[in-house]
C-alpha positions as CSV (number, residue, x, y, z in Angstrom):
1,M,-0.2,0.4,0.0
2,F,2.6,2.8,1.5
3,L,4.3,1.5,-2.1
4,T,1.6,2.4,-4.3
5,V,0.6,5.4,-2.9
6,F,4.4,6.7,-2.9
7,S,4.6,6.2,-6.9
8,V,0.9,7.7,-7.2
9,V,2.5,11.0,-5.7
10,I,5.4,10.8,-7.6
11,L,3.9,10.5,-11.0
12,A,1.0,13.0,-9.7
13,A,3.9,15.8,-8.9
14,F,6.3,14.8,-12.7
15,L,3.1,15.1,-14.5
16,H,2.6,18.8,-12.8
17,A,5.9,19.3,-13.5
18,V,4.9,18.6,-17.4
19,W,2.0,20.3,-17.5
20,N,3.8,23.5,-16.4
21,V,6.2,23.2,-18.5
22,M,3.8,23.1,-20.9
23,V,1.9,26.2,-20.4
24,K,5.3,28.5,-19.6
25,N,6.6,27.8,-23.0
26,E,3.6,27.5,-24.3
27,E,3.3,30.7,-27.1
28,D,-0.1,30.8,-26.6
29,K,-1.5,30.6,-23.5
30,Y,-5.2,29.3,-24.2
31,L,-3.8,26.4,-26.4
32,G,-1.5,25.1,-23.4
33,V,-4.3,24.7,-20.7
34,S,-7.3,23.7,-22.7
35,A,-4.7,21.0,-24.0
36,I,-3.9,20.5,-20.6
37,A,-7.4,20.1,-19.6
38,F,-9.0,18.3,-22.2
39,G,-6.0,15.7,-21.4
40,H,-7.9,14.9,-18.6
41,V,-10.6,13.9,-19.9
42,P,-9.6,10.2,-21.7
43,I,-7.2,9.5,-18.1
44,S,-10.9,10.0,-15.6
45,I,-12.5,8.6,-18.7
46,V,-10.7,5.0,-17.1
47,V,-10.1,5.9,-13.6
48,I,-13.5,5.9,-13.1
49,F,-13.4,2.4,-14.2
50,F,-11.1,1.3,-11.7
51,T,-12.9,2.9,-8.6
52,P,-16.2,2.1,-6.5
53,I,-19.3,2.8,-7.2
54,L,-20.3,6.9,-5.5
55,S,-22.6,7.0,-3.2
56,F,-25.3,9.1,-3.3
57,Q,-24.1,11.5,-1.2
58,S,-21.0,12.8,-1.9
59,I,-22.1,13.7,-6.2
60,P,-23.7,16.9,-4.4
61,Y,-19.3,17.0,-4.2
62,I,-18.0,16.1,-6.9
63,L,-20.1,18.6,-8.9
64,I,-19.4,21.3,-7.1
65,S,-15.3,20.9,-6.8
66,A,-15.6,20.3,-10.2
67,I,-17.3,23.3,-10.8
68,F,-14.7,25.7,-9.2
69,F,-12.7,23.2,-10.8
70,S,-12.8,24.5,-13.8
71,R,-13.9,27.8,-13.4
72,Y,-10.8,28.3,-11.9
73,E,-9.2,26.4,-15.1
74,W,-10.7,29.6,-17.0
75,C,-10.0,32.1,-14.7
76,L,-5.8,30.8,-15.5
77,L,-6.6,32.2,-19.0
78,P,-7.1,35.9,-18.9
79,A,-4.2,35.7,-15.4
80,Y,-1.5,34.0,-18.5
81,R,-2.1,36.7,-20.3
82,L,-2.1,39.4,-18.5
83,E,0.6,38.1,-16.2
84,D,4.2,35.8,-16.9
85,Y,3.4,32.8,-15.2
86,T,6.0,33.1,-12.9
87,K,3.9,35.2,-11.2
88,V,0.2,34.3,-12.1
89,Y,0.5,30.8,-10.8
90,P,2.0,30.8,-7.4
91,I,-1.2,32.9,-6.6
92,A,-3.6,30.8,-8.2
93,R,-2.2,28.2,-6.5
94,G,-1.9,30.4,-3.1
95,T,-5.5,32.1,-3.4
96,A,-7.2,28.2,-3.4
97,P,-6.6,27.6,0.2
98,I,-7.7,30.4,0.9
99,F,-10.7,31.0,-0.3
100,I,-11.6,27.1,1.3
101,V,-10.2,28.3,5.1
102,V,-13.3,31.8,4.5
103,L,-15.8,29.9,3.0
104,S,-15.5,26.8,5.9
105,L,-15.3,29.5,8.4
106,F,-19.5,30.3,7.2
107,Y,-20.9,26.8,6.4
């Protein structure tokens, strides 16, 4: 179990590094981020077949999470046009935890 979890974490880190390099080096940021966003689709379809059936109570959380994540990715696109990737990405990644903490205070 430990080796499996470790391998998945290392794979996730590698994939993040690869798509960060893709976006950073891509001249057209829309193309880079769109390729990454649509690249999730085939992987997600394969993963669906290897996961257990979801409980009915988790579906609203999954849908809300998907909405927030897709909105996050679409907000990155204009931000990349306005400023350099090395400035925008850390701000975007750091904003989510702050947003969740503030949101959880009202929940």
